[in-house]
C-alpha positions in Angstrom: 0.0 0.0 0.0 2.9 2.4 0.9 4.6 1.7 -2.5 1.4 2.4 -4.4 0.7 5.5 -2.5 4.3 6.7 -3.3 3.7 6.1 -7.0 0.5 8.1 -7.0 2.2 11.0 -5.2 5.0 10.9 -7.8 2.5 10.9 -10.7 0.7 13.8 -9.1 3.9 15.8 -8.7 4.8 15.1 -12.3 1.4 16.4 -13.5 1.8 19.5 -11.4 5.3 20.0 -12.8 4.2 19.5 -16.4 1.3 21.9 -16.0 3.7 24.7 -15.1 7.0 23.8 -16.8 7.2 25.0 -20.4 10.1 22.7 -21.1 8.0 19.6 -20.3 6.9 19.1 -23.9 10.5 18.7 -24.9 11.1 15.6 -22.8 12.6 12.5 -24.6 10.0 10.5 -26.4 7.7 13.5 -26.8 7.4 15.7 -29.9 5.9 19.2 -30.2 3.0 18.8 -32.5 -0.7 19.7 -32.8 -2.8 20.7 -31.1 -0.8 24.0 -30.9 -1.3 27.0 -28.7 -2.6 30.4 -29.7 -1.2 31.8 -32.9 0.4 28.5 -33.9 2.7 28.6 -30.9 3.9 25.6 -28.8 1.5 22.8 -28.1 -0.9 23.0 -25.2 -0.8 19.3 -24.3 2.1 16.8 -23.8 2.1 14.1 -26.6 4.0 10.9 -26.8 6.1 9.5 -29.7 2.8 8.1 -31.2 1.6 11.7 -31.4 -1.1 10.9 -28.8 -2.0 13.2 -25.9 -0.4 11.9 -22.7 -3.0 11.1 -20.0 -2.7 10.4 -16.3 -3.8 7.1 -14.7 -7.0 9.0 -13.9 -7.7 9.8 -17.6 -6.7 13.5 -17.3 -4.8 15.1 -20.2 -1.3 16.4 -19.3 -1.1 20.1 -20.1 2.0 22.1 -20.9 2.8 25.6 -19.6 1.5 26.9 -22.9 -2.1 25.7 -22.3 -4.9 28.3 -22.4 -8.6 27.8 -22.6 -8.4 29.0 -26.2 -6.1 26.0 -27.0 -8.3 23.4 -25.4 -9.6 20.4 -27.3 -12.8 18.4 -26.8 -10.9 15.3 -25.9 -9.4 16.9 -22.8 -11.5 20.0 -21.9 -14.9 19.5 -23.3 -16.4 21.3 -20.3 -14.5 24.5 -21.3 -15.3 24.3 -25.0 -18.4 25.8 -26.7 -21.2 23.2 -26.8 -21.5 23.5 -30.6 -17.8 22.8 -31.1 -18.0 19.3 -29.4 -21.4 18.3 -30.8 -21.3 15.6 -33.4 -23.9 16.3 -36.1 -26.4 13.6 -36.2 -26.7 11.7 -39.5 -29.7 12.8 -41.4 -32.6 10.5 -40.8 -33.8 8.6 -43.8 -37.4 8.5 -44.6 -38.9 5.1 -43.8 -39.1 2.8 -46.7 -42.6 2.5 -48.1 -44.4 -0.5 -46.9 -44.5 -3.2 -49.6 -47.8 -3.5 -51.4 -49.8 -6.5 -50.4 -49.6 -9.3 -53.0 -52.8 -10.7 -53.9 -52.8 -14.5 -53.2 -52.7 -16.6 -56.3 -55.8 -18.3 -57.3 -55.7 -21.9 -56.2 -55.1 -24.3 -59.1 -57.8 -26.8 -59.7 -56.8 -30.2 -58.4 -57.1 -32.9 -61.0 -57.5 -36.5 -60.3 -56.8 -39.3 -62.8 -59.9 -41.4 -63.2 -60.1 -44.9 -64.6 -63.4 -46.6 -65.0 -63.7 -50.2 -66.1 -66.5 -52.5 -67.1 -67.0 -55.9 -68.7 -69.8 -56.2 -71.2 -70.6 -59.9 -71.9 -71.9 -61.4 -75.1 -73.7 -64.6 -76.1 -71.8 -67.3 -77.8 -70.8 -66.3 -81.3 -72.6 -63.0 -81.1 -71.5 -59.4 -81.0 -74.9 -57.8 -80.3 -75.1 -56.2 -76.9 -77.2 -58.0 -74.3 -79.6 -56.0 -72.2 -77.4 -56.4 -69.2 -74.5 -55.0 -71.3 -76.5 -51.9 -72.3 -77.4 -51.2 -68.7 -73.8 -51.4 -67.7 -72.8 -49.0 -70.4 -75.6 -46.6 -69.3 -74.1 -46.5 -65.8 -70.7 -45.8 -67.4 -72.0 -42.9 -69.4 -73.4 -41.3 -66.3 -70.1 -41.6 -64.6 -68.3 -40.0 -67.6 -70.4 -36.9 -67.3 -68.6 -35.9 -64.1 -65.1 -35.9 -65.6 -63.1 -34.3 -68.4 -62.9 -37.2 -70.7 -59.6 -38.0 -72.4 -60.2 -41.4 -74.1 -62.3 -44.6 -73.9 -60.6 -47.8 -74.7 -62.7 -50.8 -75.7 -60.9 -54.2 -76.1 -62.9 -57.1 -77.5 -62.3 -60.8 -76.6 -63.7 -64.2 -77.5 -63.5 -67.7 -76.1 -61.2 -70.3 -77.6 -63.9 -72.2 -79.5 -63.5 -71.7 -83.3 -60.5 -70.7 -85.4 -58.1 -68.0 -84.3 -58.8 -65.9 -87.4 -62.6 -66.1 -86.9 -62.3 -65.2 -83.2 -60.0 -62.2 -84.0 -62.7 -60.7 -86.3 -65.4 -61.5 -83.8 -63.6 -59.7 -81.0 -63.2 -56.5 -83.2 -67.0 -56.6 -84.0 -67.8 -56.8 -80.3 -65.6 -53.8 -79.5 -67.2 -51.8 -82.4 -70.7 -52.6 -81.1 -69.8 -51.1 -77.7 -68.4 -48.0 -79.4 -71.5 -47.5 -81.5 -73.7 -47.7 -78.4 -71.5 -45.1 -76.5 -71.7 -42.8 -79.5 -75.5 -43.1 -79.5 -75.3 -41.8 -75.9 -73.4 -38.6 -76.9 -69.8 -39.7 -76.6 -67.6 -38.2 -79.4 -66.4 -41.0 -81.7 -62.8 -39.7 -81.8 -62.6 -40.2 -78.0 -63.2 -44.0 -78.4 -60.4 -46.4 -79.3 -61.3 -50.0 -80.1 -59.2 -53.1 -80.6 -59.7 -56.9 -80.8 -57.6 -59.5 -79.0 -59.4 -62.6 -80.2 -58.9 -65.6 -78.0 -55.4 -64.6 -76.8 -56.4 -63.2 -73.3 -58.9 -65.6 -71.6 -59.8 -64.9 -68.0 -61.0 -68.5 -67.3 -57.5 -69.9 -67.3 -57.5 -73.6 -66.6 -60.9 -73.6 -65.2 -62.6 -74.9 -68.4 -59.9 -77.5 -69.4 -60.7 -81.2 -70.0 -64.4 -80.6 -70.4 -64.9 -82.6 -73.5 -65.1 -81.6 -77.2 -63.9 -78.1 -78.1 -67.1 -77.2 -80.1 -70.2 -75.2 -79.9 -72.2 -78.4 -79.3 -70.5 -78.8 -75.9 -73.0 -76.7 -73.9 -71.1 -77.3 -70.7 -67.9 -75.9 -72.2 -69.7 -73.0 -73.8 -71.2 -72.0 -70.5 -67.9 -72.3 -68.7 -66.2 -70.0 -71.2 -68.8 -67.3 -70.9 -66.4 -64.8 -69.0 -64.0 -64.9 -72.0 -66.7 -63.5 -74.4 -66.4 -59.9 -73.4 -65.4 -56.3 -74.1 -63.2 -54.7 -71.5 -63.8 -50.9 -71.3 -61.4 -48.4 -69.7 -62.3 -44.7 -69.4 -59.4 -42.2 -68.8 -60.1 -38.6 -67.8 -59.6 -36.0 -65.0 -61.9 -34.8 -62.3 -61.5 -31.3 -60.9 
């Protein structure tokens, strides 16, 4: 504590000495530079080799004997300076940016749903005229089509395996065309309907009707078993909003 007190007393004495001794600014390590005294005379504050004003441990600037109130600077003697001289001009305030205009929400896009409808229209043996049950099934399909944006209707005709392959191919096409004609009569555009015949190539009975006797129209048991193969498969493709 005694040592510290001694240091403080020595620092205070140095300040008092520097405040009265004109030669203090010429001490080693210090250069005479701005800020200068009145009329460009010697400087009013002691500065170090880095050209900074020397300050005491208490933050007070060390004055030279040439200091006068007229030579004061805001850094050291703000309380002695005119208020306007030490007031930093505030940056001009900017006008607030205009609020962004509200963006109208985009209209929701209609949601589309892929729709596939299917139906099997069955036919009598060796016939391509629609049965009443087939017409009723097509009427139901037409009512369903009214609720969608129609893209295409695909009708694929089939036959059973009884008869020649060539004959069955032609019969399957006629069955598909009879379905198309009926749909057109109900208001469906013909260019929306695609037809094709597959003949006896795609049976749905599988092995169910095998080994049932003669493969002929006279075998009533076989003809009845093969009924599901005599059909037109219909697929409707469109979108529903």
